[in-house]
C-alpha positions, 0 to 999 in steps of 0.5 A: 500500500503506497503512502502519500504525505501532503499538507492538504487533502481535498475530497471532492472535485466540483466547484469548491474542491477545484477552486481550493486546488487552484488557490492552494497551488497559487499560494505555493501549497501542495495538495492532493485532490481526490473525488469518487466521480469519474468525471466532472459534472454531467448535468448543467447545474449552476451557471451564474458566476458573480463578480467576486467569483470572477475576481477569484478566478482572475487571480488563479488564472482561469478567468480568460478561458471562462470569459471566452466560453461564457454567455456574451454580456449582450445575451445576459442583460435581463430576465423576462416573463412570457405567456409561454412560447407558442400555441393556439391562443392569440396570447401565447409568447407575449412578454409580460415584463422584464428586469435587468439581471446581475448588472445588466450585462455590465451596464449598471454603473454600480456593478461597473464601479464595484469590480473590473470583472463582470458577471459571467454565465457558464453552466457547470457541465462546461465550467468544471472541465475548464477548472479541472484542466487548469487545476491539473496544469497547476498541480500535475498528477495531484487532481485524481478523479475516480478515487474514493475516500473509504476511511478517515481517522483524525489524530494530533498530526492531522488526518490519515485517509485511505483512498481507493483508485476505482480504475484498478481497485488499489488502495493507498494511505494519505497523511495530511495536516488538513482535509477539505471536505468538498464532496457535497456531503456524500462522505466526510460528514457522514464519517465524522458524524457532522450533520446538516440543519435547515428546511428540506423538501421545499419543492421537487424540481425536474430539470430537462437538458435538451438540444433543439432549435427554438430560434423561430419562436423566441426573441429578445437576444438580451434575455437570459432566463425566461419565466414561462407564466403560461395561463394553460398551466396556472403560473410561474413554477408550474409553467417552467423556467427556460435557460439557454446552455449554449455552447456556441451560440446564446440567446434565442440561437442557443443550441441547448436549453434546460427547462426547470419543472416544478412537481409536488414533492410526492408526485411519482410523475417526476420520476417517470421519463415519458410523463416528464417529456410529455410535459416538456413538449406541452410547455414548449408548445411546438408540435413535432419539434425536433429535440434531443434529450441530453439528461433528465434530473430530479432534485429536491429544493432545500436550504440546509447548512452544516452544523460545523464548518470545522471538525478538528483538522477537517473543514467543510466547504461548498455543498458539503457545508450548505445547499441552496435553492438555485434562485439567485445563483448563490450556491456555486458562488458561495462554494468558490468564496468558501475555498478562497476564504479558507485557503490563505488561512491554511497557507499562513498556518502551514508556513508558520506565519499564523496560529491555529486559531486563525482557522476558527475564523473560517466558520465564524466568517463563512457560516453567517454569510452562507446562512444569509445566502440560503435565506435569500435563495429560499426567499427568492424562490418563494417570491416568484409566486408574487407574479402569479398573485399579481396576475391572479393566476391560479392552478385551480382556474381553468385555462380560459379564466387564467387567460382572462386574467392576463388579457388586460396586460395587452388590451385596454380593459377597465382593470388594465391600469391596475393589473399592469402596475400590480405586475410592475410592482411584483416584477420590481420585487424580484430585484431581491434575486436579480440585483442582490449586489450587497448579498453576492458582493458586499457581504461582511465578516466579523471575527477575531481575524478582523480588528474593530476600529470602533467606528459605528456599526454598518447600517445598510441602505438596503441589505440586499440590493445596494453594495456600499463600498467601505474601508470599515474593517470586515468589509470587502476592499473597494475597487479602484483602477490605479496607475504606476509607470503608465500601467493601469491595474485594479488595486485589488490585484496587489493582494494576488498570491496571498499578500497582505496589502498596506495602503496609506494615504499620500502622506503616510510614508511612515506606515509604508516603512513600518509595513516593510520592516515587519515584512522583513523581520517576520517573513510575512507577505506584505506589500505596502504602497501609498495611493492617491491622486498626487505624489503617491506610489499608485496614482488614483487616476479616477479618484475612486479610491479617494471617494471610498477610502475614509482615511486621511492622507496620513491614515492607512488600511490593511487588506487581507489576502482575501481582499477584506479590510483587516485594520484601519487607522483613520489618521496617522499614529505616533508608532505605526510599527507597533500598531501595525504589528499588533493588528497583524498579530491579532489577524494571524492569531500569533504574537509578533515580537 
């Protein structure tokens, strides 16, 4: 039996596991990834990649290939509600309303100001092979599919795992200091007795992935997600949700599609292929449509979270830590963010730069954020019924009654004004899902790895919809494009590779000197620079850093390797070296003498 020693063993080869593998490689930390599955996902699954995720993928070097394959920005500007697709009623295929989604194809000024990375759309069936290939290029021979974890023991040295190579049925042991459970909750949690809590059986959904040419019946190139509010079927979820899957063309010209269909949780029809396909054909409404079925998957919508994110030397991330409804696209993105939060901390401990208790901040920071994401995703799913309520469309109505309810939207009838505005308000409420910028991008952390500066508690203008850039400790670092030697770069790129970043005002040279001394004395990865419009190491050419920095020309902020503000001094101090050393000691859970 062959034995392998490695600092980190990653169990699971989906979005969380592959992100962890790439990030650790980027940080210079050796890892071994094993997954019992023979290949990456064969199902479309999640598809929205938000700005924070694309920032992370930019850092590890995989973003260019994702942008290349993603839905073009002009084809993911909006979501739309339609009275089905086509049929024998004169109301079929009418647009009821639309709403910008996740920055409107990078045209919303708030999204442009937040990040140099735009939101992308690439289903997991196509994303995961890209992530796998990049992870393998960074860590050759140590990304192993069809390798199953069969035993796990923890001791004072970390974990001892036994892995079976399912290709040849051989086994080997892996000794690791840490294990990342990114296996969707299939194995590690059960082995360690760590459960999950939260609502289950919210809805039963069936997703049909098929190939067909729908361009003759669909319009609106800019619409990404189509809600088929079909009066013949009685409402939003029951009528189906249609999403393009590309891969070569997008919008109405997409070659592949998925349709999400809702069923009662105990409806046996959800498990019967022919009945599902008959319902698909009925919803599409195109007699004799040439289609090829790629897959049919039945799944339960739930909102559960792991009781623990850390158990000894084992950390849970991705679907092993939380499972969300797909509404809002928060599940896969949360998985990526979990990995990014955890990896720099583990790397710091492995290098001897931080104490073990830094790792406790993973649960303290990520579990509240992931719980908030679950709560928002569940609320988003339920909020779609407000569309049906605004239309007074009901499953128990006859199709004729439902058509009569929606006709005032395009015909001038006595109740048209009231009905149109009721729908307008209901669609506006969907911004909680399609413009949840503060949920997906502006979330904050509160833990021992954040140094509170005593400033007033943050009270958001809108906890869901509005991201407000801030340098208050615990907030994500505000975006700014800066220049040096004629090159323009995102300021956040200075943390790439696991660096702390000390940013001082124009007259904060003593902070820079202090940071450089601490870095040299303690072998810490710290970059330090002044940023300002005039007389600075990096020129704030658009004054965007100045707009959000909230420090004087003599103040400073310390940014963690995951781009979160760790410490802030509004103004200069008498002894910046001791102040900064104390802050870094708290963040790293160690004493810097």
